N, C-alpha and C positions, 0 to 999 in steps of 0.2 A: 898477221895481226901485232899489235905494238902489246909491250908486257902488260899496261893499264885496263887491253881490252876494249882501246877508244881508239881509232884510226883516224888520221888528220888525214884529209885530201891533202895529194901534193900539188893542184893547181892552185889551191888558195890561197892567196900571200895574208899574213898577221894582220895588211893594212886591211885588206877588202873582208875579212869575217867579221873584224872586230868595228865599232862605230866610232874611229878615234874622231878627231877636228878635223873641218874642213879646209880643204887647203884655200887660199886666198887667190881670188880670180884676178887672171894678169887686166887689169882694165887698165888703157894708160891716159883716156882719154880722159881730163880731168870734169867736162860738164857732167858726162855718165856717170862719174863716180859720185858727185855731188848730189845727181838727181839720185841716186841707192841710197845714198847719205840719209837724204832729207824723207825718204820714202821708210827707212827703217826707222829714223825718228818719232816720224808722226806717227807709226806702228805702235810705239815704245811710250810715246806721250798718251794716246788713247786707252789702251791697257793699264798705263798709272794713274791716268781719271778715271776710267771704270773700276779700279781694285781702289780708290781712294773713296768714289760714290757709297759704293758697297758696305768698308769701311764705316761712313758714316752714319748710312741708313742703319747696322746693327747697331752699333754707338746709340742712336736714337731710338733704336726700339728697348735697348738694354735700361735707358737712362728711363723709358715710358713703363717699365715692367717693375724698377725699383724705386720711382716713383707711387705706383700702385700699391706696392708692396708696403713702402711707409705710412702711406695712407691707415692699410689695415692694421699698421703697427699700434698707430698713432689712437685707435681706436678702440684698440685691445689696451691700451694703456691706461685710458680713459675709462675703459670699463670695470679694469682691473682697482685702480683707485676709487671709484665709488664701493665697488665691492668692498674692499681694504676700509672706509669709513662706515659702512655700515655693520661691520663687521665690529668694530672699535665699538661703537655706539650701543650695539649689542651688550658687550662685555662690561660698559659702563654702566649700562641700566641694570646687569644686575651684580653688581659691585657690590650692592651691602645685602644680597639675597641670603636669607637661613641657608638653602641647599648649596651655597657657594664656602659660607664658610664653615659647613659639614664635610666638602671635599678637602678643604685646606686641611681640617683636623685629620681626616683620612691619611694624606699625604703625609703627616710624619712620622706615621707609623710607617710606610711602606719603606 
């Protein structure tokens, strides 16, 4: 046994044990090389198109969600502006009220 407690098999080489780079196949036929290149390129193009399609679908979904949120927020802004106008109107209606005058006098002593 080794000092670290891990035994390495003497039959395995570092290349066989790990997942290193693949060796290039020695294809000498230009037709076969071109056919393989085109096949890999076709597969890569297909993956790229699929990835872009998913990205566009996600982007459209996010845009739809944001548009929906925007509509809700615009409605909330409208409601809050209406409430603000109503509260201002109530304040103006009680501007000359005797209770309001008493409250102002009481605040002077605080």
